[in-house]
C-alpha positions, 0 to 999 in steps of 0.5 A, spaced: 196 414 895 195 419 902 191 418 907 187 424 907 183 422 914 189 421 917 193 427 915 189 433 915 195 437 913 196 434 907 190 438 905 189 446 904 186 449 910 179 450 908 177 444 905 173 439 909 173 432 911 165 430 910 165 424 916 158 423 915 151 424 914 145 428 919 138 426 918 137 431 913 142 429 909 147 434 911 155 432 911 157 432 917 165 435 917 168 438 923 174 445 921 180 444 925 179 447 931 172 442 932 167 446 930 161 442 927 159 443 919 153 441 916 154 441 909 148 440 904 151 437 898 157 434 901 157 426 901 160 421 906 169 421 905 169 427 899 173 433 900 169 439 899 170 446 900 163 449 903 160 457 903 158 458 909 150 461 911 150 460 918 153 462 923 152 459 931 157 458 937 157 451 935 156 449 929 155 452 921 151 451 916 153 451 909 152 450 901 158 445 897 162 449 892 166 444 890 168 437 891 175 435 891 175 428 892 168 424 890 165 419 895 164 413 890 157 413 891 155 419 888 151 418 883 147 423 877 140 426 880 135 423 875 131 428 876 133 434 873 128 439 879 133 434 884 139 439 887 142 446 890 140 451 883 136 456 885 128 454 884 130 446 885 125 442 889 126 440 896 121 433 896 127 429 895 135 430 898 138 424 897 137 422 888 146 424 889 147 418 893 146 411 891 139 408 893 144 402 897 148 406 901 142 411 902 139 404 906 146 405 910 145 410 912 138 410 914 140 403 918 146 407 921 141 412 924 135 408 926 141 404 931 145 410 933 138 413 935 137 406 939 143 407 942 143 414 944 136 416 945 134 409 949 141 406 951 137 400 947 142 395 942 137 389 938 140 383 938 139 383 931 139 387 926 133 386 920 135 386 913 132 392 910 125 392 905 127 396 899 122 396 893 122 400 887 125 407 887 122 411 883 115 412 881 113 409 887 110 415 891 103 413 891 100 419 896 103 426 895 100 433 897 101 438 891 101 446 893 098 450 887 100 457 886 098 462 880 104 467 879 100 474 877 107 476 875 108 470 869 101 469 869 102 461 870 100 456 875 105 452 878 103 444 881 108 441 885 112 441 891 115 447 894 122 449 892 127 447 897 128 451 904 122 456 900 115 456 901 115 457 894 112 452 889 118 449 886 116 449 878 117 442 875 116 439 869 116 432 871 117 428 878 121 421 878 118 420 885 111 419 882 109 414 878 109 415 872 102 417 870 101 422 875 108 425 873 105 426 866 099 430 869 104 437 872 103 441 866 096 439 864 094 440 871 097 447 870 093 449 864 087 447 868 088 451 874 091 456 870 084 456 866 079 456 872 076 462 874 078 460 881 086 459 880 086 464 886 083 460 891 085 453 890 092 452 894 093 445 894 091 438 890 092 432 894 095 426 890 091 418 892 092 413 887 088 407 888 093 399 887 088 393 885 095 391 881 091 393 875 097 397 872 093 402 868 086 401 870 089 403 877 085 410 880 087 417 881 083 421 886 086 428 886 082 432 892 081 439 889 081 443 896 078 450 894 077 456 898 071 458 895 065 455 891 066 453 884 062 455 878 059 451 873 064 453 869 071 452 873 066 444 874 065 442 867 072 444 866 075 438 871 070 433 869 073 434 861 080 433 864 078 427 867 074 424 861 081 426 858 085 423 862 084 415 863 083 414 872 082 421 874 077 422 879 076 430 882 074 429 888 073 437 892 074 440 899 072 446 902 073 445 908 077 440 912 078 434 910 072 432 912 069 435 907 072 432 901 067 428 896 066 426 889 066 431 884 060 425 880 059 419 884 059 412 880 066 410 877 071 405 880 074 404 888 078 408 891 083 402 893 089 398 894 091 390 895 094 385 900 095 379 895 099 375 900 092 375 905 086 376 900 084 383 902 082 389 899 081 395 902 077 401 899 080 408 903 078 416 901 082 420 898 083 424 905 084 417 909 091 415 911 094 409 907 101 408 906 105 412 900 108 406 897 104 400 895 110 396 894 114 396 900 106 396 904 105 390 902 112 387 903 112 391 911 105 388 913 107 380 910 113 382 915 111 384 920 106 378 921 112 373 919 115 376 925 108 377 929 107 370 928 100 370 930 097 363 932 089 360 932 089 361 940 092 367 941 088 374 941 092 380 938 091 387 939 093 392 933 094 399 936 094 406 932 090 401 927 088 405 922 083 403 917 085 395 918 092 395 914 094 390 919 088 388 923 085 384 916 091 381 915 092 379 922 084 376 922 086 371 918 091 367 923 090 370 929 084 368 934 081 374 935 083 381 933 082 389 936 084 394 932 084 400 937 085 408 933 084 415 935 080 416 929 073 415 929 072 415 922 078 411 920 075 406 926 068 407 921 072 405 916 075 399 918 069 396 920 066 397 913 073 393 910 073 388 915 065 387 913 067 387 905 072 382 906 069 377 910 063 376 906 069 376 899 073 371 903 074 364 900 071 358 902 077 355 908 080 362 910 075 366 914 077 372 918 077 370 925 073 375 931 074 382 930 072 389 933 075 396 932 074 401 937 076 408 937 081 410 944 085 417 945 092 413 945 096 419 946 092 419 954 092 412 956 093 409 962 093 403 966 086 403 968 085 403 961 089 399 957 087 392 961 080 395 960 080 393 953 083 385 955 090 381 955 092 380 949 097 374 947 101 379 942 100 387 940 102 390 933 103 397 934 104 403 929 103 410 931 104 417 928 111 421 928 109 422 936 110 415 937 106 410 943 110 413 950 102 414 953 101 407 951 108 403 952 108 407 960 101 404 962 104 398 960 111 399 965 107 401 970 103 394 970 109 390 970 113 395 976 106 394 980 103 387 979 098 388 984 095 393 980 094 387 974 089 382 977 088 378 971 091 381 966 098 379 963 102 383 959 103 381 951 109 375 950 111 380 944 111 386 940 112 387 933 112 396 934 113 399 926 116 406 927 116 412 922 121 417 926 127 413 929 127 419 934 120 416 938 121 409 937 128 409 941 125 414 946 120 408 946 123 402 946 127 405 952 120 405 956 119 398 954 126 395 954 129 399 961 121 399 965 117 395 962 122 388 962 122 387 954 128 386 950 129 389 943 130 382 940 131 386 933 130 391 929 132 394 921 129 399 916 123 400 912 125 404 905 118 407 905 121 413 902 127 412 897 131 419 896 128 422 901 131 422 908 125 420 912 127 414 916 122 409 916 122 402 921 120 396 924 123 394 931 121 386 935 121 387 944 120 380 947 118 379 954 124 377 957 
């Protein structure tokens, strides 16, 4: 067999050998003159021809037009709306790649970012956290659009590289019960008088382990008040579809409210720790509840908090890690930027403390609101020393927090009796900001990266979630 990789003269000049995938799940190839070509729809080790749709001095962007040698990892997409065709849904980018290969690509992205951006190499690579490949997405923002020319309503994700809403009949990453609602929702909105003023439906599904009994909260964003007839239509829809709760949002997220009080509580559970977490549909919670359970379990196992230790959970949200930590540590402080989430975390702590089984009481736990993007050494010391940290920031990362820690490490005369944590577990949703922060921890704050690995929170997308452990050297 011809070795295409080493003998490029053996195939036509316009064929391209795909070498890797980038962070947007585009194939990366090089033209004979060395120019980089990013090819949508191509996979590593494939030989392809492509249509170039954008040219720059240093790179080109293209779309695959023919595959001359197919990757062994290429699979048939499960969803008919996935692909490169006109009107294709842009929600997923990797359905054509085997799920195991998707995880390997994300692991490489994590390691490349840590090394090239942070100059950090983990001592150990953690086994990837994986879960269900389909039906996992318990949170989503579905766009709504009334298309006057067709006199039809579309409900779903945007088209690939477009502001238009995809004409979706089904979605395989949504739970089957939710996917089955897409067509009925189109009919519902189409029948409403306010159909032109309803641009979005936000989904938040509960996960109490009850299967078909779990709550499906649908938050309808409406730009004008809804009339009585529209309210009746929404109520009739909820009555006809088991588990559906309508929430109305006339303004910002804080204005979301139940259409009718009563019914089941929206919540998810962490059974390993005996924790139940009620939440509102506009609160931040993880998209994938099955992965979240494993994520929390591994994070706490790696942190290894003991009953004599104090732990700080930075960016604690509504207590996703704080409450399980309270079953292990001696004291927990949860710090979060949102006053609303701090209030929810306190409520959840009181609820779970009251419901705790005998012998499994929760340790002393406090929650405070802080702007963690404006952290300083003085503010850091004001929250007291802790033996260990759990850090779970948004995409922006935790640079100010770790810079304050590094400043105290480099100037011990500022510390007084304050001591740095001996171990930090960092849960990241952005490998680039994780790498930047790891650089500060390793090269300025005196830590080593003991381990790192990916968490496949969003199968079939290019989103890379990960976890890293830092030990005080």
